[in-house]
C-alpha positions in Angstrom: 0.0 0.1 0.1 2.9 2.3 0.9 4.2 1.8 -2.7 1.1 2.6 -4.3 0.4 5.6 -2.7 3.8 6.5 -3.2 3.4 5.6 -7.1 0.0 8.0 -6.9 1.6 11.0 -5.7 4.6 10.7 -8.1 2.3 10.1 -10.9 0.5 13.3 -9.8 3.7 15.2 -10.0 4.7 14.0 -13.7 0.9 13.7 -15.2 0.5 17.7 -14.0 -0.7 18.9 -17.9 0.8 21.9 -19.8 -2.4 22.2 -22.3 -4.8 24.4 -21.1 -7.6 22.2 -22.0 -6.3 19.1 -20.5 -6.9 20.5 -16.9 -6.3 17.7 -13.9 -8.9 15.8 -12.4 -9.5 16.6 -8.8 -10.2 13.8 -6.4 -13.8 12.1 -6.6 -14.6 13.8 -3.5 -13.8 17.3 -4.3 -14.6 17.7 -8.0 -17.8 18.8 -8.7 -20.3 16.9 -11.6 -20.8 19.9 -13.3 -17.4 21.0 -14.0 -16.4 17.6 -15.2 -19.2 17.5 -17.7 -18.3 20.4 -19.2 -14.8 19.7 -19.9 -15.5 16.4 -21.2 -18.6 17.2 -23.5 -17.8 20.7 -24.9 -13.7 20.7 -25.2 -12.4 17.4 -25.1 -15.2 15.2 -26.9 -15.1 18.0 -29.8 -10.8 17.0 -30.2 -11.4 13.5 -30.1 -13.8 13.7 -32.8 -11.7 15.9 -34.8 -8.9 13.4 -34.0 -11.1 10.2 -35.2 -12.1 12.1 -38.7 -9.9 14.5 -40.3 -10.9 13.4 -43.8 -14.4 12.7 -44.9 -14.6 8.8 -45.8 -17.6 6.7 -47.0 -20.1 4.5 -45.3 -19.6 6.3 -41.8 -23.1 8.2 -40.4 -21.1 10.7 -38.7 -24.2 12.2 -36.7 -24.8 8.7 -35.1 -21.5 8.3 -34.2 -21.1 11.9 -32.8 -24.6 11.3 -30.9 -23.3 7.7 -29.5 -20.2 9.0 -28.4 -21.6 12.0 -27.2 -24.0 9.6 -24.7 -20.9 7.3 -24.2 -19.3 10.3 -22.4 -22.4 12.0 -20.7 -20.9 10.9 -17.5 -17.0 9.5 -17.1 -16.6 6.0 -16.9 -15.5 4.3 -13.8 -12.1 2.6 -14.5 -12.7 0.2 -11.5 -15.9 -1.3 -12.9 -15.7 -0.9 -16.7 -15.6 -4.0 -18.3 -13.3 -4.8 -21.2 -16.0 -3.8 -23.9 -16.9 -0.5 -22.3 -13.1 0.1 -22.2 -12.7 -0.2 -25.7 -16.1 1.6 -26.6 -14.5 4.9 -25.6 -11.5 4.8 -28.5 -9.0 5.6 -26.1 -7.3 2.5 -25.1 -5.1 -0.1 -26.6 -5.7 -3.9 -26.6 -2.2 -4.0 -24.6 -3.4 -1.1 -22.2 -6.7 -2.8 -21.4 -5.4 -6.0 -20.7 -2.6 -4.2 -18.5 -5.3 -2.2 -16.4 -7.6 -5.3 -16.1 -4.5 -7.4 -14.9 -3.4 -4.0 -12.3 -7.2 -4.4 -11.1 -6.8 -8.0 -10.6 -3.6 -7.9 -8.8 -3.8 -4.9 -6.7 -7.1 -4.0 -6.5 -9.0 -0.6 -7.1 -7.6 2.2 -8.4 -7.3 5.0 -5.4 -7.1 7.8 -8.5 -7.0 8.5 -12.4 -3.5 9.3 -11.7 -2.6 6.0 -11.2 -2.5 4.8 -14.2 1.0 5.8 -14.5 1.9 2.8 -12.2 -0.1 0.8 -14.8 2.7 -0.8 -17.5 2.2 0.8 -21.0 0.1 4.0 -20.0 2.2 7.1 -20.4 1.9 10.6 -19.6 0.5 12.0 -22.7 -2.0 8.9 -23.0 -3.0 9.4 -19.4 -4.2 13.3 -20.3 -5.8 12.2 -23.0 -8.1 9.6 -21.2 -8.8 12.4 -18.2 -11.8 13.9 -19.2 -13.6 10.7 -20.2 -12.7 8.7 -17.0 -13.0 9.0 -13.3 -13.0 7.0 -9.8 -16.0 6.5 -8.2 -14.6 3.5 -5.8 -11.5 2.9 -4.2 -9.6 -0.1 -1.8 -9.8 2.4 1.6 -13.6 2.9 1.7 -16.9 1.9 0.4 -18.2 2.1 -3.0 -19.2 5.9 -4.0 -22.4 6.2 -5.2 -22.4 7.9 -9.1 -23.4 11.7 -9.5 -26.6 12.1 -10.7 -27.0 14.0 -14.1 -29.9 16.4 -13.6 -30.3 18.7 -16.2 -32.3 20.8 -19.1 -31.1 22.2 -22.8 -32.9 24.3 -25.0 -31.8 25.7 -27.8 -33.1 27.3 -31.2 -31.3 27.9 -34.2 -32.3 29.3 -37.7 -30.9 30.7 -41.5 -31.4 34.4 -41.1 -31.6 34.9 -45.2 -35.0 33.9 -46.6 -34.8 30.6 -48.5 -36.9 29.6 -51.3 -39.0 27.1 -49.4 -40.2 29.8 -47.1 -41.2 32.9 -50.0 -44.4 33.1 -51.6 -43.2 33.3 -54.4 -41.1 31.4 -56.5 -37.7 33.8 -56.9 -35.9 33.4 -59.9 -32.2 34.0 -60.6 -32.2 37.0 -61.3 -33.8 37.8 -58.2 -36.8 39.1 -59.6 -40.1 37.3 -58.0 -42.9 36.5 -60.5 -46.7 37.2 -58.9 -47.6 33.2 -58.8 -47.6 31.7 -55.5 -45.1 28.8 -54.7 -46.5 25.8 -55.9 -44.7 23.5 -52.8 -43.7 25.2 -50.0 -42.5 24.4 -46.5 -45.4 24.8 -44.1 -43.8 25.7 -40.8 -41.6 28.2 -39.5 -37.9 28.8 -40.4 -36.6 28.4 -37.3 -35.7 24.6 -35.5 -35.8 24.4 -31.7 -35.1 21.5 -29.7 -35.7 20.4 -25.8 -34.2 17.7 -23.8 -34.6 16.4 -20.6 -32.5 14.0 -18.5 -32.2 12.7 -15.0 -29.6 9.8 -14.9 -27.0 8.0 -12.4 -24.6 6.0 -14.4 -25.0 2.4 -13.8 -28.6 2.5 -12.0 -31.2 4.8 -14.0 -32.0 7.1 -16.9 -35.0 8.9 -17.5 -35.1 11.3 -20.8 -37.2 13.0 -23.0 -36.2 14.8 -26.3 -38.4 17.5 -28.4 -37.3 18.7 -32.1 -39.6 20.6 -34.6 -37.1 21.0 -37.7 -37.1 24.3 -39.9 -40.1 24.0 -41.9 -42.1 21.5 -40.1 -45.7 23.0 -38.8 -46.7 22.7 -35.5 -50.2 20.8 -36.3 -52.5 18.4 -34.4 -54.2 16.3 -36.9 -54.6 12.2 -36.7 -55.6 12.3 -40.2 -52.1 12.8 -41.6 -50.2 11.4 -38.6 -49.7 14.7 -36.9 -49.5 15.1 -33.1 -48.5 18.4 -32.2 -44.5 18.1 -32.0 -42.9 16.4 -35.3 -40.2 14.6 -33.2 -40.5 13.4 -29.6 -38.0 10.3 -28.2 -38.3 9.3 -24.5 -36.7 6.7 -22.2 -36.8 5.4 -18.9 -34.0 2.7 -17.9 -33.2 1.0 -15.0 -29.7 -1.0 -13.9 -28.8 -3.5 -11.5 -31.6 -4.7 -9.8 -31.3 -7.8 -8.3 -30.9 -10.4 -11.7 -32.1 -7.5 -13.8 -29.0 -6.5 -15.2 -30.5 -3.5 -18.0 -34.5 -2.7 -18.3 -35.4 0.0 -21.0 -38.7 1.3 -21.9 -38.9 3.4 -25.0 -36.6 4.5 -27.1 -33.3 2.5 -27.4 -30.7 0.8 -29.7 -28.8 -2.7 -29.2 -25.2 -2.9 -29.6 -24.5 -6.7 -30.1 -21.8 -8.6 -31.6 -19.8 -7.1 -34.7 -23.1 -5.3 -35.8 -24.5 -7.7 -38.3 -28.0 -7.8 -36.6 -28.4 -5.0 -34.1 -25.7 -1.8 -34.2 -26.2 1.4 -31.8 -24.3 3.7 -34.1 -20.4 2.9 -33.2 -19.7 1.9 -36.6 -17.1 4.3 -37.1 -16.1 2.7 -40.8 -12.3 3.5 -41.7 -11.0 6.5 -40.4 -7.7 8.0 -39.0 -7.8 5.9 -36.0 -6.7 2.5 -37.6 -7.0 0.3 -35.0 -9.5 1.2 -32.4 -12.7 1.2 -34.6 -12.5 -2.2 -36.5 -13.9 -4.0 -33.6 -17.6 -3.5 -32.4 -18.2 -3.8 -28.5 -21.0 -5.8 -26.9 -22.5 -3.2 -24.6 -26.3 -4.5 -24.9 -29.2 -2.1 -25.0 -28.5 2.1 -24.3 -31.0 4.7 -24.4 -31.3 6.4 -27.8 -31.2 10.4 -27.4 -30.1 11.2 -30.8 -32.1 13.5 -33.1 -31.7 11.3 -36.1 -35.2 10.1 -36.3 -34.8 6.5 -37.4 -32.7 3.6 -36.7 -33.6 2.9 -33.2 -36.2 1.1 -31.6 -39.6 1.6 -29.5 -40.7 -0.6 -27.0 -38.7 -2.5 -24.3 -35.6 -4.5 -24.0 -35.2 -6.3 -21.1 -31.8 -8.4 -19.8 -31.7 -10.9 -16.9 -28.7 -12.6 -15.8 -29.5 -16.2 -15.6 -26.1 -17.0 -14.1 -23.0 -14.6 -13.2 -21.9 -15.1 -16.7 -24.6 -15.7 -18.9 -27.7 -13.2 -19.8 -30.7 -13.6 -21.6 -32.1 -9.9 -23.1 -35.5 -9.9 -24.9 -36.6 -7.3 -27.1 -40.1 -6.0 -28.4 -40.7 -3.1 -30.4 -43.2 -1.2 -32.6 -42.4 1.9 -34.4 -43.7 3.9 -37.0 -41.7 4.8 -40.1 -41.4 7.2 -42.9 -41.9 5.3 -46.0 -43.0 6.2 -49.9 -45.9 4.0 -50.5 -47.1 3.1 -53.8 -50.9 2.0 -54.6 -51.7 -0.7 -56.6 -52.5 0.0 -59.9 -55.7 -2.2 -59.6 -58.0 -2.5 -57.0 -56.7 -6.1 -56.4 -53.2 -5.2 -56.5 -51.5 -4.5 -52.7 -49.7 -1.3 -52.0 -46.2 -1.8 -51.3 -43.1 0.1 -49.8 -40.7 1.5 -52.4 -38.7 3.2 -50.2 -38.0 4.4 -46.0 -37.3 8.0 -45.5 -34.0 8.6 -43.4 -34.3 12.6 -43.4 -36.9 13.1 -40.6 -37.7 16.0 -42.6 -41.5 16.7 -42.9 -41.8 20.2 -44.4 -43.9 20.4 -47.3 -47.4 18.3 -48.2 -45.4 15.7 -50.1 -43.2 14.8 -46.9 -46.2 14.5 -44.9 -47.5 11.3 -47.4 -44.6 9.6 -46.3 -45.1 10.5 -42.6 -45.3 7.6 -40.2 -47.0 5.8 -43.0 -45.3 1.8 -41.9 -46.0 0.0 -38.9 -42.7 -2.0 -38.2 -42.5 -4.7 -35.5 -39.4 -5.9 -33.9 -39.1 -9.2 -31.8 -35.8 -10.4 -30.7 -33.2 -12.1 -28.4 -30.1 -12.2 -27.3 -28.6 -15.0 -25.2 -24.8 -14.0 -24.0 -22.0 -16.0 -22.0 -19.4 -14.0 -21.2 -15.9 -14.5 -19.1 -13.1 -12.4 -18.8 -11.4 -13.8 -22.0 -14.2 -15.3 -23.9 -17.3 -14.2 -24.7 -20.5 -16.3 -27.3 -23.7 -14.8 -28.3 -26.9 -15.7 -30.2 -29.2 -13.1 -31.1 -32.2 -13.8 -32.9 -34.6 -10.7 -34.7 -37.6 -11.1 -36.4 -38.8 -7.8 -38.1 -42.4 -7.7 -40.0 -44.0 -4.6 -41.6 -48.1 -4.1 -42.1 -47.1 -3.4 -45.8 -45.4 -5.1 -48.1 -41.8 -4.2 -49.3 -40.7 -4.0 -52.7 -38.3 -1.8 -54.1 -38.6 -0.5 -57.9 -38.5 -2.4 -60.7 -34.5 -1.8 -61.5 -31.9 -4.1 -61.9 -29.6 -3.1 -59.3 -32.4 -3.9 -56.6 -33.1 -7.2 -57.9 -31.6 -8.7 -54.7 -33.2 -6.2 -52.8 -35.9 -7.5 -49.8 -39.5 -8.3 -50.9 -42.1 -9.4 -48.6 -43.6 -8.4 -45.2 -41.4 -10.4 -42.5 -37.8 -11.0 -42.4 -35.9 -13.3 -39.8 -32.2 -13.0 -39.2 -30.4 -15.4 -36.7 -26.4 -14.8 -35.7 -23.7 -16.1 -33.8 -20.9 -14.0 -32.6 -18.0 -14.6 -30.0 -14.7 -13.4 -29.2 -11.4 -14.4 -27.2 -8.6 -12.6 -25.4 -5.6 -14.1 -25.3 -2.5 -11.8 -23.8 -2.7 -9.1 -25.9 -5.0 -10.5 -28.9 -8.5 -9.7 -29.1 -10.1 -12.5 -32.2 -13.8 -11.8 -32.9 -16.1 -12.5 -35.6 -20.0 -13.0 -36.4 -22.0 -14.8 -38.7 -25.4 -14.3 -40.0 -28.2 -15.8 -41.9 -31.7 -14.0 -42.8 -34.5 -15.7 -44.4 -37.9 -13.8 -45.5 -41.3 -14.4 -46.8 -40.2 -14.4 -50.5 -37.6 -16.7 -52.1 -34.8 -14.0 -52.5 -33.6 -13.8 -48.8 -31.6 -16.6 -47.3 -28.3 -14.6 -47.6 -25.1 -15.1 -45.1 -23.2 -12.2 -43.7 -19.5 -13.0 -42.3 -16.8 -10.9 -40.3 -13.8 -11.8 -38.7 -11.2 -10.0 -37.5 -7.9 -9.5 -35.0 -6.5 -6.9 -33.0 -2.9 -7.3 -31.5 -0.4 -5.3 -29.7 3.0 -6.9 -30.6 5.1 -4.9 -28.4 4.2 -1.4 -26.7 5.1 0.5 -30.2 3.3 -1.7 -32.4 -0.3 -2.5 -33.0 -1.9 -4.5 -35.9 -5.6 -5.0 -36.9 -6.8 -7.6 -39.8 -10.7 -7.8 -40.7 -12.2 -9.6 -43.4 -16.0 -9.7 -44.3 -18.6 -10.9 -46.9 -22.3 -10.1 -47.1 -24.3 -12.2 -49.7 -26.4 -9.7 -52.1 -29.7 -11.2 -50.6 -28.3 -10.9 -46.8 -31.0 -8.7 -45.3 -30.8 -7.2 -41.9 -32.3 -3.8 -41.2 -30.6 -2.7 -37.9 -26.9 -3.8 -39.3 -24.0 -1.6 -39.4 -21.0 -3.4 -39.8 -17.8 -3.1 -41.1 -18.2 -1.9 -45.0 -17.1 0.1 -47.6 -20.4 0.7 -48.3 -23.5 2.0 -46.0 -25.0 -1.4 -45.6 -24.3 -4.6 -44.9 -25.0 -5.9 -48.4 -23.3 -7.3 -51.6 -19.9 -6.9 -50.4 -16.8 -9.1 -49.9 -13.4 -7.1 -48.5 -10.6 -7.5 -46.5 -8.9 -4.5 -44.1 -5.4 -4.4 -42.5 -4.3 -1.5 -40.1 -0.9 -0.6 -38.4 0.1 1.9 -35.8 3.7 2.2 -35.0 5.1 4.7 -32.4 8.6 5.1 -33.8 9.5 6.7 -30.4 7.5 9.1 -28.0 6.8 12.0 -30.2 6.5 10.4 -33.4 3.6 7.7 -34.5 2.8 6.3 -38.0 -0.3 4.4 -39.2 -2.3 3.5 -42.3 -4.7 1.3 -43.3 -5.4 -0.8 -46.7 -8.8 -2.4 -47.8 -10.0 -3.7 -51.1 -13.3 -4.5 -51.7 -15.5 -6.3 -53.9 -19.0 -5.9 -54.9 -20.5 -9.0 -56.6 -23.4 -7.4 -58.0 -24.7 -4.0 -59.7 -25.1 -1.0 -57.3 -26.7 2.6 -57.7 -24.7 4.2 -60.7 -22.6 0.8 -61.2 -24.3 -0.9 -63.8 -22.6 -4.6 -63.3 -19.8 -6.1 -60.8 -17.3 -3.9 -59.6 -14.6 -3.0 -56.9 -11.9 -1.4 -56.0 -9.5 -0.3 -52.9 -8.3 2.7 -50.8 -5.2 3.1 -48.4 -4.7 5.8 -45.8 -0.9 7.2 -44.1 -1.2 9.3 -41.1 1.9 11.0 -39.3 1.6 12.6 -35.7 4.4 14.3 -34.4 4.7 16.1 -31.0 7.6 18.2 -30.4 6.3 19.0 -27.2 3.2 19.3 -24.9 2.0 22.5 -26.3 2.4 21.6 -29.8 1.5 18.9 -32.6 1.8 18.3 -36.4 -0.2 15.8 -38.1 -0.2 14.7 -41.7 -2.8 12.1 -43.6 -2.7 11.4 -46.9 -5.9 9.6 -48.3 -6.2 7.4 -51.7 -9.2 5.6 -53.1 -10.0 3.8 -56.2 -13.5 3.0 -57.4 -15.8 1.8 -60.2 -18.9 3.9 -61.3 -20.7 4.4 -64.3 -19.0 6.7 -67.0 -20.7 10.2 -67.0 -22.2 10.5 -70.5 -22.3 7.4 -71.3 -25.4 6.7 -73.8 -25.2 2.3 -73.8 -27.7 0.1 -71.6 -26.0 -1.2 -69.4 -23.5 2.0 -69.0 -19.7 1.2 -69.2 -18.1 1.3 -65.9 -15.3 3.3 -65.8 -12.3 3.6 -62.8 -12.1 6.6 -60.4 -9.8 8.2 -58.0 -10.1 10.2 -55.2 -7.2 11.4 -53.2 -7.2 13.8 -50.4 -4.2 15.5 -48.3 -4.4 17.3 -45.0 -1.6 19.0 -42.6 -2.7 20.1 -39.2 -0.8 22.0 -36.7 -1.7 22.4 -33.0 -0.2 25.1 -30.7 -0.8 26.7 -27.6 0.3 30.5 -27.9 -0.4 31.3 -24.3 -2.2 30.1 -21.2 -5.9 29.3 -21.9 -5.3 30.7 -26.0 -4.9 27.7 -28.4 -4.7 27.6 -31.9 -5.3 25.0 -34.9 -4.0 25.5 -38.8 -5.2 23.4 -41.4 -4.5 23.1 -45.0 -6.6 20.3 -46.8 -6.7 19.4 -50.4 -8.2 16.6 -52.7 -9.0 15.6 -56.5 -11.4 13.3 -58.1 -11.7 12.1 -61.6 -12.0 9.1 -63.9 -9.2 7.4 -65.4 -10.6 7.9 -69.1 -10.9 11.7 -69.0 -7.7 13.7 -69.0 -8.9 16.2 -66.5 -9.7 15.8 -62.9 -11.9 17.8 -60.4 -9.5 19.5 -57.6 -10.4 21.5 -54.3 -8.9 22.7 -51.7 -9.8 24.6 -48.0 -7.2 26.5 -45.6 -8.6 26.7 -41.8 -7.3 28.9 -38.9 -8.7 27.9 -36.0 -8.5 29.7 -32.2 -9.8 29.0 -28.8 -9.6 31.1 -25.9 -10.6 30.2 -22.2 -10.6 32.1 -19.3 -12.6 31.3 -16.3 -16.3 30.8 -16.7 -15.8 32.0 -20.3 -14.9 29.9 -23.7 -14.5 31.5 -27.1 -13.7 29.5 -30.5 -13.9 30.2 -34.0 -12.8 29.7 -37.8 -11.8 31.5 -40.7 -11.8 29.4 -43.8 -10.7 30.0 -47.2 -11.9 27.1 -50.0 -12.4 26.8 -53.9 -13.4 23.9 -55.8 -14.0 23.3 -59.3 -17.3 21.4 -58.5 -19.1 18.9 -55.7 -16.6 16.2 -56.5 -13.9 17.7 -55.1 -16.0 19.0 -51.7 -13.9 19.4 -48.6 -15.6 18.1 -45.3 -14.3 20.0 -42.3 -15.6 19.4 -38.7 -16.5 22.3 -37.0 -17.0 23.1 -33.2 -20.8 23.3 -32.4 -22.7 23.8 -29.0 -23.0 21.1 -26.7 -24.6 17.7 -28.5 -24.7 19.6 -31.8 -23.0 18.1 -34.8 -21.5 20.0 -37.7 -19.6 18.3 -40.1 -20.5 20.4 -43.6 -19.0 20.3 -47.3 -17.0 23.2 -48.8 -17.7 23.5 -52.4 -17.6 26.3 -55.4 -15.4 29.4 -54.1 -15.7 31.6 -51.1 -15.1 32.2 -47.4 -16.6 30.6 -44.2 -16.3 31.6 -40.4 -17.9 30.7 -37.3 -18.0 32.0 -33.6 -18.8 30.1 -30.8 -19.1 31.6 -27.2 -19.7 29.6 -24.3 -20.3 31.2 -20.6 -21.0 29.8 -17.5 -23.2 32.2 -15.6 -23.5 29.5 -12.3 -22.7 26.2 -11.1 -26.5 25.7 -12.8 -26.6 27.9 -15.8 -24.7 27.4 -19.0 -25.2 29.5 -22.4 -23.9 29.0 -25.8 -24.3 31.1 -29.0 -22.9 30.2 -32.3 -22.9 32.6 -35.5 -21.6 31.2 -39.1 -21.7 32.6 -42.4 -20.8 31.1 -46.0 -20.0 34.1 -48.6 -19.7 32.8 -52.2 -17.9 34.8 -54.7 -18.5 32.6 -58.2 -22.2 32.1 -58.1 -25.4 34.5 -57.7 -26.6 32.4 -55.1 -26.7 29.4 -52.9 -28.4 26.0 -52.0 -31.0 24.6 -54.4 -34.2 23.5 -54.6 -36.6 25.1 -51.8 -33.4 25.9 -50.0 -32.2 28.2 -52.2 -31.1 31.5 -51.2 -31.0 34.2 -53.9 -28.2 35.7 -52.4 -24.3 34.5 -52.3 -23.9 33.9 -48.9 -25.7 32.1 -46.1 -26.0 33.1 -41.9 -26.8 30.7 -39.1 -27.4 31.9 -35.8 -27.9 29.0 -32.8 -28.8 29.7 -29.2 -28.5 27.0 -26.2 -29.0 27.2 -22.5 -28.6 24.0 -19.8 -29.8 24.5 -16.5 -28.4 21.5 -14.2 -30.6 21.0 -11.1 -28.0 19.5 -8.9 
């Protein structure tokens, strides 16, 4: 015990951070929950997301990923109680670090404080500083378990575009700026403002109750059961209890399930391919989680209950019924049944046309998950039956030939994982069977993560999804946005040359055996990414990222049927410098550029963006902003860049055409209960007379966005 206390004191002295944003965590008894949450969610979470997604890649739902990371980090993870999968889900720990931490806990008992990580093998000062905002110690070896702090808050937000958009005007504006007298035949039915309210009361590991309300721009506040409108457009709610005897986790309301590698049920932790080449490959099994996102699809509404049959054996039962937005085509004759040709995923119900699809189809899900787990091995069996009150049948096009047809789909899968030393083996296989003959496909994922040394980490993953594998809530590792019609092999590596220099990269090859949208035939491709990060000091960091992607698509302006397929190449390069100018003042400079072109064409589309970010923190005030200069030949060479936003909001806009974009974000903590955020952003285009398209068209070369958010903490 004397040695551990001595190590703890040395750790505190060594790990005192220099970066102002990496503030030391006080002891569990002396720290305020409000202060910890503010640092974690406003600053550290933004920096983590910037590191994970420095460049945009296909197949990733960034909004869902951000929402789930924000939910995961809404309360710090208890290092003394966290499981391997919970530690893995933070994307902060390597396999070697997780094994070392679990082994240290087993040998020495509970950690006394977060800084004791300095005494755990394979943890260094920079790694501890990175995880500090996201972890805590709620129990220790000297006292009884301490209760987790209660998080009890109310958030309200209002935002809008200041210029008038075409959908809110009374007449159709022309390109020249003149407005004819006729009224706009199709326009938004609500006001141009968007508002959002969230209330949540939770104690991590014990309970959570929450409700979220949102009204998008253009959505009318209307009570009309005939069109399935019930006042507020989007309402999400949940009530959760945990650790009540044998009942490990019970959720009523809206939830998601993260099981296995996401072949049957996935909760938005599918980060796909990105600059983190190792940690995001494997999906952790976290079970049911309350759904608090503003994304209006991809969740279940009903009940999920997990019961512990034995200390190492859990049974989860799922029953849910949702109404989903869908385009329903009426039968050509009275004898023909109506069919669903597509589902709506935008969540926008702004026009009379949108309201025709509003909650048009009822979906019922019944499922179960039997999970056996020990410290080094886990095995799970998952069953999910999905049924619809209207037949699903996509349009009669060649690339839809193997899509699901019918009213009922059953998916059965088996997932497993085994940890041996610093090696983590994982996999899942599933088979779908529908009510018609075109189902019956198999999906499979298998991979390994390993730390060969404290300097070298490797990841390998193989996947295969039949063209007729149908799983509506799947989100496994893939090149495309769905787990269907794909075979591929991925390899990732991360090498710490020495303490200040880290190199990483991945190579991924993939094949699509059947047609895809805008690809008239079997196709394939490959891509690779290389990164280098250099930290000359704690105040400065430089990074370089290069991404090269080769895919096949239909050649443009090709008149043949089917169209001829051509090779495309997309390349992007990003250089970033982070540095501390003075106490409380940090800056980030970034240059990114990219090209896109067809192999058959002598020309390619090119684009660039130059960005300067500034963040200043002093006492209760935090200010951050950006000025960006960008230019692209067209939309194909667009540049994506993550922007800081108010707490729990997400911004990842595409910069295209030629112009300047800037934003300013301010946060002020009035007292321990009240926080206020304000954000102002403006885009000015120099090569176009207007901005936007369709009903979002603005007949001016600029767009201005304003946002106000307040949070009241009740504790």
